[in-house]
C-alpha positions in Angstrom: 141.5 108.9 42.0 145.1 107.7 41.7 147.6 109.4 43.8 150.4 111.3 42.1 154.1 111.1 43.1 155.6 114.1 44.8 159.2 115.0 45.2 160.0 117.3 48.1 163.4 118.9 48.4 165.0 122.0 50.0 164.2 124.8 47.7 165.7 128.3 47.4 163.6 131.0 49.1 161.1 132.5 46.7 162.4 135.1 44.3 162.4 138.5 45.8 162.4 137.1 49.4 165.9 135.7 49.6 167.2 136.6 53.1 164.9 139.5 53.6 165.6 141.7 56.6 163.2 139.8 58.9 164.7 136.4 58.0 168.2 137.8 58.5 167.4 139.4 61.8 165.8 136.2 63.0 169.0 134.3 62.3 171.1 136.9 64.0 168.9 136.7 67.1 169.0 132.9 67.0 172.9 133.0 66.9 173.0 134.9 70.1 170.0 133.4 72.0 168.6 130.2 70.6 170.8 127.4 69.2 167.9 125.1 68.6 166.0 127.8 66.5 169.2 128.4 64.6 169.4 124.7 63.7 165.7 124.8 62.5 166.2 128.0 60.4 169.3 126.6 58.7 167.7 123.2 58.0 165.0 125.0 56.0 167.4 127.0 53.8 168.9 126.0 50.5 172.7 125.8 50.4 172.9 128.9 48.1 170.9 130.9 50.6 173.2 129.8 53.5 176.2 130.8 51.4 174.5 134.2 50.9 173.9 134.4 54.7 177.6 133.7 55.5 178.7 136.4 53.1 176.6 138.9 54.9 177.5 137.9 58.4 180.3 139.6 60.4 183.4 137.4 61.0 182.5 136.7 64.6 179.2 135.0 63.6 180.4 133.0 60.6 182.1 130.2 62.6 178.9 129.7 64.7 176.7 129.3 61.7 179.2 127.2 59.8 179.3 124.5 62.5 175.5 124.5 62.6 175.1 123.8 58.8 173.7 120.3 58.3 176.5 118.0 57.0 174.6 117.1 53.8 174.4 120.8 52.9 177.9 121.9 53.8 179.6 121.0 50.5 177.0 123.0 48.6 177.4 125.9 50.9 181.2 126.0 50.5 181.0 125.7 46.7 178.6 128.6 46.4 180.3 131.1 48.8 182.6 133.8 47.4 186.3 132.8 47.2 187.5 135.3 49.9 184.8 134.1 52.4 185.4 130.5 51.4 189.1 130.8 52.4 188.2 132.0 55.8 185.5 129.3 56.4 188.0 126.6 55.5 190.3 128.0 58.1 187.6 127.2 60.7 187.3 123.5 59.6 189.3 120.4 60.3 190.5 118.1 57.5 187.9 115.6 58.5 185.1 118.1 58.2 186.3 119.2 54.8 186.4 115.6 53.6 182.9 115.0 54.7 181.7 118.2 53.0 183.3 117.5 49.6 182.5 113.8 49.4 179.4 114.3 47.2 180.5 117.4 45.3 181.1 117.4 41.5 184.8 117.1 40.6 185.0 120.7 39.3 183.7 122.1 42.6 186.2 119.9 44.6 189.1 121.3 42.4 188.0 124.9 43.1 187.9 124.3 46.8 191.3 122.8 46.8 192.7 126.1 45.7 191.8 127.7 49.1 192.5 124.7 51.4 195.4 124.4 53.8 198.1 121.9 53.0 196.7 119.4 55.6 193.2 119.8 54.2 194.3 119.4 50.6 196.4 116.3 51.3 193.4 114.7 53.1 191.1 115.6 50.2 193.4 114.3 47.6 193.5 111.0 49.3 189.7 110.9 49.2 189.2 111.7 45.5 190.1 109.3 42.7 193.4 109.8 40.8 191.5 110.7 37.6 189.8 113.6 39.4 193.2 114.9 40.6 194.0 115.5 36.9 191.7 118.6 37.1 194.4 120.3 39.2 196.7 120.3 36.2 194.5 123.0 34.5 194.6 126.7 35.2 191.6 127.9 37.2 190.5 130.3 34.4 190.5 127.8 31.6 187.9 125.3 30.2 189.8 122.5 32.1 189.4 124.5 35.3 185.7 124.7 34.7 185.3 121.1 33.6 183.6 118.4 35.6 184.6 114.8 34.8 181.1 113.4 35.5 179.5 112.8 32.1 177.1 110.2 30.6 178.9 108.6 27.6 177.4 105.6 25.8 178.2 103.6 22.7 176.8 104.5 19.3 175.5 101.0 18.8 172.9 101.3 21.5 169.3 101.9 20.7 167.2 104.6 22.2 165.3 102.0 24.2 168.4 100.5 25.7 169.6 104.0 26.7 166.2 104.8 28.4 166.4 101.5 30.3 169.9 102.4 31.4 168.8 105.8 32.6 166.0 104.2 34.7 168.2 101.4 36.1 171.2 103.6 36.9 169.4 106.6 38.3 171.4 106.5 41.5 174.8 106.4 39.7 174.2 109.1 37.1 175.8 112.6 37.3 173.7 115.2 39.1 173.1 117.3 36.0 172.4 115.5 32.8 171.4 117.8 30.0 173.4 116.1 27.2 174.3 112.5 26.5 177.6 111.9 24.8 178.0 109.1 22.2 181.6 107.8 22.0 183.6 104.9 20.5 185.5 102.4 22.7 188.5 104.9 23.0 186.1 107.7 24.3 186.4 109.5 21.0 183.4 111.8 20.8 181.1 110.9 17.9 178.1 112.9 18.7 175.6 114.2 21.3 172.0 113.8 22.1 169.9 116.1 24.3 167.4 114.7 26.8 164.7 116.8 25.2 165.4 115.1 21.9 165.8 111.6 23.4 162.2 111.4 24.8 160.8 112.3 21.4 162.4 109.4 19.5 161.1 105.8 19.2 162.9 103.1 21.2 164.1 101.1 18.1 166.2 103.9 16.7 170.0 103.5 17.0 171.9 106.4 18.6 174.2 106.7 15.7 171.2 107.5 13.5 169.7 110.2 15.8 172.7 111.9 17.4 174.1 115.3 16.5 177.3 114.5 14.6 178.8 118.0 14.8 178.7 118.9 18.5 180.3 122.0 19.9 183.5 121.1 21.7 186.3 123.0 23.4 189.9 122.2 24.3 190.8 122.2 28.1 193.3 125.1 27.6 190.8 127.5 26.2 190.2 130.6 28.3 187.0 130.6 30.3 186.0 133.9 28.7 185.8 132.2 25.4 183.8 129.3 26.9 181.3 131.8 28.3 180.9 133.5 24.9 180.2 130.1 23.2 177.4 129.4 25.7 176.0 132.8 25.1 176.3 132.8 21.3 175.0 129.3 20.7 172.5 129.0 23.7 174.3 126.0 25.1 173.3 124.1 28.2 176.4 121.8 28.3 179.7 121.8 26.3 182.0 118.8 25.8 185.7 119.2 26.7 187.9 117.1 24.4 191.6 116.6 23.9 193.5 117.1 20.6 192.4 113.7 19.5 188.8 114.5 20.2 188.6 112.1 23.1 186.0 113.2 25.7 187.5 114.5 28.9 184.5 116.0 30.6 181.9 118.6 30.3 181.1 122.2 31.3 177.6 123.0 32.4 175.6 126.2 32.2 175.6 126.7 36.0 179.4 127.0 36.0 179.3 129.4 33.1 176.8 131.6 34.8 179.3 131.9 37.7 182.0 132.9 35.2 179.9 135.6 33.7 179.1 137.0 37.2 182.7 136.8 38.3 183.9 138.6 35.1 181.4 141.4 35.7 182.4 141.6 39.4 186.1 141.5 38.5 185.9 144.4 36.0 183.8 146.5 38.3 186.1 146.1 41.3 189.4 146.6 39.3 188.1 149.8 37.7 187.7 151.1 41.2 191.2 149.9 42.2 189.8 147.2 44.6 190.8 143.5 44.7 188.0 141.2 43.4 188.8 138.9 46.3 188.1 141.4 49.0 185.8 140.1 51.8 183.1 142.7 52.7 183.5 141.8 56.4 187.1 140.8 56.4 189.7 142.1 58.8 190.8 145.8 58.7 194.4 144.9 58.1 193.6 142.4 55.3 191.4 144.9 53.5 194.1 147.6 53.9 196.7 145.4 52.3 194.5 144.7 49.4 193.6 148.4 48.7 196.9 150.2 49.5 198.9 149.2 46.4 196.3 150.8 44.1 196.2 154.0 46.2 200.0 154.2 46.1 199.9 154.1 42.3 197.2 156.7 42.3 199.3 158.9 44.6 202.1 159.0 42.0 199.7 159.8 39.1 198.2 162.7 41.3 201.7 164.0 41.9 202.3 164.0 38.1 199.2 166.1 37.6 200.3 168.5 40.3 203.7 168.9 38.7 202.0 170.0 35.5 200.0 172.6 37.5 203.1 173.9 39.3 204.6 174.6 35.9 202.0 177.3 35.4 201.9 178.7 39.0 202.6 182.2 37.8 199.9 182.0 35.2 197.3 181.0 37.8 198.3 183.8 40.1 197.8 186.3 37.3 194.3 185.0 36.5 192.6 183.3 39.5 189.7 182.2 37.2 192.0 179.5 35.8 192.0 177.7 39.1 188.2 177.6 39.1 187.9 176.4 35.5 190.7 173.9 35.1 189.1 171.0 37.1 186.1 171.2 34.7 188.3 170.6 31.7 190.1 167.7 33.3 186.9 166.1 34.8 185.0 166.2 31.5 188.0 164.7 29.7 188.2 161.9 32.3 184.5 161.1 31.9 184.8 161.0 28.1 187.9 158.8 28.3 186.1 156.4 30.6 183.3 156.0 28.2 185.6 155.1 25.3 187.7 152.9 27.6 184.6 150.9 28.7 183.4 150.4 25.1 186.9 149.3 24.0 187.4 146.8 26.9 184.0 145.3 26.3 184.9 144.9 22.6 188.2 143.2 23.5 186.4 140.9 25.9 183.9 139.9 23.2 186.7 139.5 20.7 185.0 142.0 18.3 188.1 144.2 18.0 190.8 142.8 15.6 193.9 144.2 13.8 191.6 144.6 10.8 189.0 146.9 12.4 191.1 148.6 15.2 191.9 151.6 13.1 188.2 152.1 12.1 187.3 152.1 15.8 190.0 154.6 16.6 188.8 156.9 13.8 185.2 156.7 15.0 186.2 157.5 18.6 188.3 160.4 17.4 185.3 161.9 15.6 183.0 161.2 18.6 185.5 162.9 20.9 185.9 165.9 18.5 182.2 166.4 18.1 181.4 166.1 21.9 184.3 168.4 22.6 183.0 170.9 20.1 179.5 170.9 21.7 180.6 171.0 25.3 183.4 173.5 24.5 180.9 175.9 22.9 178.6 175.7 26.0 181.6 176.3 28.3 183.0 179.1 26.3 179.7 180.9 26.2 179.2 180.5 30.0 182.7 181.6 30.8 182.5 184.7 28.6 179.3 185.7 30.3 180.4 185.0 33.9 183.9 186.5 33.6 183.3 189.0 30.8 186.4 187.7 29.0 185.9 186.4 25.5 189.6 185.3 25.2 189.2 183.1 28.3 186.1 181.6 26.7 188.2 180.8 23.6 190.9 179.2 25.7 188.5 176.8 27.5 186.8 176.1 24.2 190.0 174.9 22.6 191.2 173.1 25.7 187.9 171.2 26.0 188.1 170.0 22.4 191.7 169.0 22.7 191.2 167.1 25.9 188.2 165.2 24.5 190.3 164.2 21.6 193.2 163.1 23.8 190.6 161.2 26.0 189.1 159.4 23.0 192.5 158.4 21.6 193.8 157.3 25.0 190.6 155.4 25.9 190.9 153.5 22.7 194.7 152.8 22.5 195.5 152.1 26.2 193.4 148.9 26.4 194.7 147.8 23.0 198.3 148.3 24.0 197.8 146.5 27.3 196.1 143.6 25.6 198.9 143.3 23.1 201.5 143.2 25.9 199.5 140.5 27.8 198.2 142.8 30.6 194.5 142.7 31.5 193.1 146.0 30.4 190.5 145.9 33.1 193.2 146.2 35.8 195.4 149.1 34.7 193.4 151.1 32.2 191.4 153.1 34.7 194.3 154.7 36.4 196.1 155.4 33.1 193.2 157.1 31.5 192.7 159.3 34.5 196.4 160.3 34.4 196.3 161.1 30.7 193.1 163.2 30.8 194.3 165.1 34.0 197.8 165.8 32.7 196.7 166.8 29.2 193.7 168.7 30.4 195.7 170.9 32.8 198.6 171.3 30.3 196.5 172.3 27.3 194.2 174.7 29.3 197.0 176.4 31.3 199.4 176.4 28.4 196.8 178.1 26.1 196.0 180.5 28.9 199.6 181.5 29.3 200.0 182.0 25.5 196.7 183.8 24.8 195.9 185.7 28.0 199.3 186.8 29.4 
């Protein structure tokens, strides 16, 4: 029976077992007690798992593990670790160590690492990489050019399928690491078409590439925002996407692994900013560094809280006359805040997916107005009934009924308009919308409830 070829490589830990508690604890113990065992444990891990490990470790252990990572894995580890942790790891490395780490990395990963390098490290790395790869630094990080890798497989349209297959076999050591798509170009690198590997192996060797290639491939300009690139991959189920200049000359490609990183980063970015936390915060970073990242948002929140307090102080006499108002007014504000956040989230998502335009913005506002009115009506009725029963005061029930409806309407309008206005002014809605919607619903909730109470009850 003929023997079959086997390829053995470091593989990620099985799904569901990535750095389980026992594995993590074994590494922690080895850091303190057994350097040889630490070497063995790290040699068995995939670079992505080591990157995950470094993100979990406290600062004092990261340097120890970093200098134990096998040299052939170090580049992959650095390119997979979070930006904030990556910056700190690079501070632990010499320029020579960085050069050795990036030597075999794709050009897009090298360009990303350069953003966090010291001047000395960056200069040494720039000397190492070809001038053509340095062109990647001209593109903004959050654009298609910033995601692009220069390593592509481009062949002439005059080749046959058989010649291409021979080339792939003969040049296996020189090819890009990830080949999902083959690009067919003319002598000036103008993109003429594409051919997937899946399609390639199904075609007879005598066919010319010009006869079997896809002549209308998806392309993107290097200046396009990475959000738009991610949406193209999602919408059209792409594995790779050609990046071309205005003359349709092939510059490079974007692969699905980089787009997955973008999608995860965007989700992480929106989640962190809605909580008023920097998306570059290191979980185990220094206390002072974390404080500096969070304090500006808390200062902004302080001023918005003061504004709400000023509104309450305007009705101090009213509250003293009827203490029940102090008990009920947080309910009105809180419910409005939750309703506003719901509308806000839907609107921001619509903007991110480019589903909201000047043509349909009014229809969305009208819909959210009606949703806010109906929800306010239902919740206001429940609150009014409960208030009338508990406090034996029907007029107080009517006040909270009207205030709940009004604040839900304000919340719906603000949750819709705030992101649209910020987007129009070139401000990322994910950053500032959360604080603004809280301010609007608190101020309007307190003002309408206490104002109606002063008018109706006193």
